[in-house]
C-alpha positions in Angstrom: 83.7 13.9 0.4 85.6 11.0 2.0 86.6 7.5 0.8 83.6 5.5 -0.3 84.2 2.0 1.2 80.9 0.7 -0.4 82.9 -0.1 -3.5 84.8 -2.9 -1.7 83.8 -6.2 -3.3 81.9 -4.6 -6.2 82.8 -5.7 -9.7 83.1 -3.3 -12.6 82.7 -5.3 -15.7 83.0 -4.8 -19.4 85.9 -2.3 -19.5 87.1 -2.4 -23.1 90.6 -2.1 -24.6 91.5 -2.4 -28.2 95.1 -2.4 -29.5 97.1 -3.4 -32.6 100.7 -3.9 -33.7 101.6 -0.2 -33.5 100.3 0.0 -29.9 102.5 -2.9 -28.9 105.6 -1.5 -30.7 105.1 2.0 -29.1 105.0 0.4 -25.7 108.2 -1.6 -26.4 109.9 1.6 -27.4 108.6 3.4 -24.3 110.3 0.8 -22.1 113.6 1.2 -23.8 113.5 -1.5 -26.5 115.2 -0.7 -29.8 116.5 -2.2 -33.0 118.5 -4.7 -31.1 115.2 -6.1 -29.8 113.8 -6.6 -33.3 111.1 -9.1 -32.4 109.5 -6.6 -30.1 109.7 -3.5 -32.3 109.2 -4.8 -35.9 105.9 -6.2 -37.1 107.6 -9.1 -38.8 107.5 -12.0 -36.3 106.3 -9.5 -33.7 106.2 -10.6 -30.0 104.5 -8.8 -27.2 106.3 -8.0 -23.9 104.2 -9.5 -21.1 104.6 -6.2 -19.2 102.3 -4.7 -21.8 99.6 -6.2 -19.5 99.9 -3.0 -17.4 98.5 -0.9 -20.3 94.9 -2.0 -20.1 95.1 -1.3 -16.3 94.8 2.5 -16.9 91.2 2.5 -18.2 90.2 0.2 -15.3 91.6 2.5 -12.7 89.4 5.5 -13.6 86.0 4.0 -12.7 87.5 2.5 -9.5 89.0 5.8 -8.5 85.7 7.7 -9.3 83.5 5.3 -7.3 85.9 5.2 -4.4 86.1 9.1 -4.3 89.9 9.0 -4.6 91.7 12.4 -4.8 93.9 11.8 -7.9 96.1 14.7 -6.9 97.2 12.8 -3.8 97.2 9.2 -5.2 100.4 7.2 -5.4 101.0 3.9 -7.1 102.4 1.7 -4.4 102.7 -1.8 -5.8 102.0 -3.6 -9.0 101.9 -7.2 -10.1 101.1 -8.9 -13.4 100.1 -12.6 -13.6 100.3 -14.1 -17.1 98.0 -16.9 -18.2 98.7 -16.8 -21.9 101.0 -14.9 -24.2 99.5 -11.6 -25.3 98.4 -11.5 -29.0 99.9 -8.8 -31.2 96.4 -7.2 -31.7 92.9 -7.7 -30.3 90.0 -6.5 -28.3 90.1 -7.1 -24.5 87.5 -6.8 -21.9 88.5 -6.3 -18.2 86.7 -6.8 -14.9 88.0 -4.8 -12.0 87.2 -5.2 -8.3 88.4 -3.3 -5.3 89.0 -6.1 -2.8 89.9 -3.9 0.2 90.5 -0.4 1.5 92.6 0.1 4.6 92.9 3.1 6.8 96.5 4.1 7.5 95.6 7.2 9.5 97.7 10.3 8.6 99.5 8.3 5.9 96.3 7.9 3.9 94.1 5.1 2.6 95.4 2.0 0.9 93.3 0.6 -1.9 93.8 -2.9 -3.3 92.6 -3.5 -6.8 92.4 -6.8 -8.8 91.8 -6.8 -12.6 91.2 -9.7 -15.0 91.6 -9.1 -18.7 90.1 -11.5 -21.3 90.2 -11.7 -25.1 87.1 -11.5 -27.3 86.6 -15.3 -26.9 86.4 -14.9 -23.1 89.8 -16.5 -22.4 91.7 -15.1 -19.5 95.0 -13.6 -20.7 96.4 -11.9 -17.6 95.7 -10.3 -14.2 96.8 -7.0 -12.7 97.1 -6.6 -9.0 97.6 -3.0 -7.9 98.0 -1.2 -4.6 97.4 2.6 -4.7 97.5 5.0 -1.8 95.4 8.1 -1.5 97.5 10.2 0.9 94.5 12.4 1.7 92.1 9.6 2.3 93.1 8.3 5.8 91.4 8.6 9.1 88.0 7.4 7.9 87.6 4.8 10.7 88.5 1.7 8.8 90.7 -1.3 9.5 94.4 -0.7 9.3 95.0 -3.9 7.4 97.9 -6.4 7.6 101.6 -5.4 7.6 103.3 -5.6 4.3 105.5 -8.6 3.6 109.2 -7.8 3.3 111.0 -9.5 0.4 114.8 -8.8 0.4 117.7 -10.2 -1.6 119.7 -12.9 0.3 122.3 -11.2 2.5 125.9 -11.6 1.3 124.9 -13.5 -1.9 125.9 -12.0 -5.3 123.1 -11.5 -7.8 122.6 -14.3 -10.4 122.1 -11.6 -13.0 122.7 -7.9 -13.3 121.5 -5.6 -16.2 122.3 -1.9 -16.6 119.9 0.1 -18.8 120.2 3.7 -19.6 116.9 5.6 -19.9 116.5 8.5 -22.3 116.0 12.1 -21.2 112.8 11.8 -23.3 111.7 8.4 -21.9 108.7 9.8 -20.0 107.6 11.8 -23.1 107.6 8.6 -25.1 106.1 6.3 -22.5 103.1 8.5 -21.8 101.9 7.9 -25.4 100.9 4.4 -24.2 98.1 5.9 -22.1 99.4 7.4 -18.8 99.3 11.1 -19.6 99.6 12.3 -16.0 101.3 15.8 -16.4 103.6 14.9 -13.5 105.7 13.1 -16.1 105.9 15.9 -18.7 105.0 19.3 -17.3 107.8 21.0 -15.2 105.3 23.3 -13.5 103.0 20.5 -12.5 106.0 18.4 -11.3 107.1 21.3 -9.0 103.6 21.4 -7.6 104.2 17.7 -6.7 107.5 18.5 -5.0 109.8 17.6 -7.8 112.3 19.8 -9.5 111.6 18.2 -12.9 109.1 15.6 -14.3 109.6 12.1 -13.1 109.6 8.8 -15.0 106.4 6.6 -14.7 106.8 3.9 -12.2 105.4 1.4 -14.6 108.0 2.5 -17.2 110.7 1.4 -14.7 108.7 -1.7 -14.2 108.9 -2.3 -18.0 112.7 -1.8 -18.0 113.1 -4.3 -15.2 110.8 -6.8 -17.0 113.0 -6.5 -20.1 116.1 -7.3 -17.9 114.4 -10.4 -16.6 113.3 -11.6 -20.0 116.8 -11.1 -21.4 118.6 -12.7 -18.5 116.5 -15.8 -17.6 113.7 -16.2 -20.2 115.7 -16.2 -23.5 113.5 -13.2 -24.5 110.5 -15.6 -24.7 107.4 -13.8 -23.3 105.7 -17.2 -22.6 108.4 -17.9 -19.9 107.4 -15.1 -17.6 104.6 -16.3 -15.3 104.4 -13.3 -12.9 106.3 -10.1 -11.9 105.5 -7.9 -9.0 107.2 -4.9 -7.4 106.9 -2.2 -4.8 107.7 1.3 -6.0 110.2 2.5 -3.5 111.8 5.5 -5.1 111.6 8.1 -7.9 113.4 7.8 -11.3 114.2 10.8 -13.5 114.4 10.4 -17.2 118.0 10.0 -18.3 119.1 8.0 -15.2 120.5 4.5 -15.4 118.5 1.6 -14.0 120.4 -1.4 -12.6 118.2 -4.6 -12.2 119.5 -7.6 -10.3 118.0 -11.0 -9.7 118.7 -13.7 -7.1 117.6 -17.2 -7.9 115.4 -18.7 -5.2 114.6 -21.9 -7.1 114.2 -23.0 -10.7 110.9 -21.0 -10.9 111.5 -17.9 -8.8 113.8 -14.9 -8.5 114.0 -12.0 -6.0 114.4 -8.8 -8.0 115.7 -5.3 -7.1 116.2 -2.3 -9.3 118.3 0.7 -8.3 119.6 3.9 -10.0 123.2 4.6 -10.8 123.7 6.3 -7.5 122.3 3.4 -5.5 118.8 4.5 -4.8 116.5 1.5 -4.8 113.4 2.3 -6.9 111.8 -1.2 -7.3 111.9 -3.4 -4.2 110.0 -6.2 -2.5 110.0 -7.7 -6.0 109.7 -11.2 -7.3 109.5 -12.9 -10.7 108.1 -16.3 -11.4 109.4 -18.2 -14.5 107.5 -20.9 -16.4 
């Protein structure tokens, strides 16, 4: 059964997500925070990383993928962006609305699916948005439009970064991060990873996203979650648990930075990335 393009424009409403302080702390630990980041890992004066917005994304992806007839064995997460409207409370019940706004046919490369999600608190107030691009590598050649070319966002040539943060991931980072909801065996099961073409399990792309978000908050937001307005990336490479992530940022103006994250050996793993600061 091929890609179901009838889902384009259809809203899937009322997707629930409930969380508490322990959920928030577990996520913070999963993206490398520790006792030095006390406000994010200790319930006293607890703050929530804005990147936690990606966690309610998981239960919204399932109904979209099911209705679109995506082959989850051949799906890759291509891009992700969060847009923050309010700081995330330390606990609560959220309700999300998801819409697939386009599906493009990239031929032998697969099908590209663009998904927008709004998440609101139990009073109906919009807290944040997720904008995701996923690719079903087996879903191309269905006769659809190819879609626009992706915009290229590169660091300014020859200009040194305005900030640079090195973060060592743990060999057990994926085993910990998966407890926040993404239990794809690709990140824990060596045999499954080999079926996917990897010698060992790989780190979740959104875990690397969280590490980079921490670097941004530390460097230009005074660790204040309310100061991060948006953060978006393209996943350009694979990270293995235990590797070091180096996140750099180039100031475009008082409100915007170009971001890039690479591993210790120079492989760019998060590119085409920008952060907006309040």
